[in-house]
C-alpha positions, -999 to +999 in steps of 0.1 A: +319+115-007+298+146-009+267+130-024+265+104+004+270+130+031+241+151+016+218+120+016+229+111+051+221+146+063+186+145+047+178+111+061+190+121+096+167+151+095+138+129+085+145+103+112+149+131+138+114+144+131+095+111+130+086+113+167+063+142+159+042+117+139+041+089+165+064+067+144+086+044+165+119+029+155+103-005+147+082+012+120+113+025+101+137+008+077+166+029+064+194+005+055+203+006+019+221+033+000+229+035-037+258+056-051+263+059-088+281+083-112+260+113-123+264+116-160+256+146-183+262+155-219+286+182-230+282+205-260+295+177-283+270+151-271+296+132-252+288+117-218+308+133-190+309+122-154+296+151-133+302+138-097+282+111-080+245+107-071+235+090-039+200+076-032+188+061+000+155+043+004+136+048+037+105+029+045+082+043+071+049+030+086+026+058+096-002+044+118-024+074+119-038+083+085-049+118+097-011+127+099-004+117+063-005+153+048+017+167+076+041+139+073+044+143+035+050+181+039+077+174+066+094+148+044+096+172+014+108+200+037+138+180+049+148+171+013+130+139+004+124+143-033+105+111-042+077+094-023+065+060-036+042+032-027+018+047-002-002+017+010-033+016+031-033-012+056-055-021+085-043-032+119-073-055+120-066-071+086-066-107+099-100-101+117-115-086+085-101-114+063-116-140+087-150-122+086-148-122+048-140-160+048-169-166+072-193-148+049-180-167+019-186-200+037-222-189+047-228-178+011-216-211-003-239-230+020-269-207+012-263-210-026-257-247-024-289-252-004-309-231-028-296-249-059-301-283-043-337-274-034-343-264-070-335-300-079-356-314-051-326-324-031-309-314+002-273-308+009-254-337+024-219-340+037-191-318+023-171-337-003-144-311-009-135-275+000-111-252-017-104-216-006-098-196-037-089-161-024-085-145+009-069-111+010-073-073+008-070-046-018-064-010-009-072+021-030-087+056-031-124+060-038-140+037-063-115+042-091-093+011-091-079+019-125-055+046-113-020+032-110+001+063-109-006+100-106+021+127-110+014+161-095+037+191-100+037+223-080+040+259-090+049+291-072+017+299-053+020+317-020-011+304-002-020+268-008-046+250+013-037+217+030-037+187+007-070+169+003-071+131+000-100+111-014-119+087+008-097+057+013-110+022+011-097-013+018-116-042+004-113-076+021-123-106-001-127-143+003-139-170-021-147-206-013-156-235-036-175-263-019-187-296-033-215-312-013-230-346-016-267-344-024-295-362-006-325-369-027-359-363-010 
């Protein structure tokens, strides 16, 4: 099938060039392929099968953010025509999540102590603890309302390299603690 062969050729070109971006085989997933009829409408508005269309999803983990623009350009050059779900992750995510949790615990103790003091009491033993949220959120800049951006190109001979906004990953933790109170 010609559509599958064309997709296989493009994916093979992509996979062959991944070493240039320090991407090892463990950071690649390229298993599924979808083949479906390609339909078009004739002059009488009737659907006519016009061959087949093949799609293959490839997932790549790029560990060096500085290589992102070059990688995107390479992917487009070898025939990739759709890029989705670029996610920013940290190799130190578990460390940062633990640090956020530690700060949430310290904050709960400080706020509890402050409130108890306002009522002329001290914090006693912990009665219950509930962790509400521990996780991370990634995004560009401070605008967290952008869900999708579509950019189209035009025929310009000299184009400067792509510019990306300052990336950010926010690690959050929330803890609810109930303390016994000791009256002074």
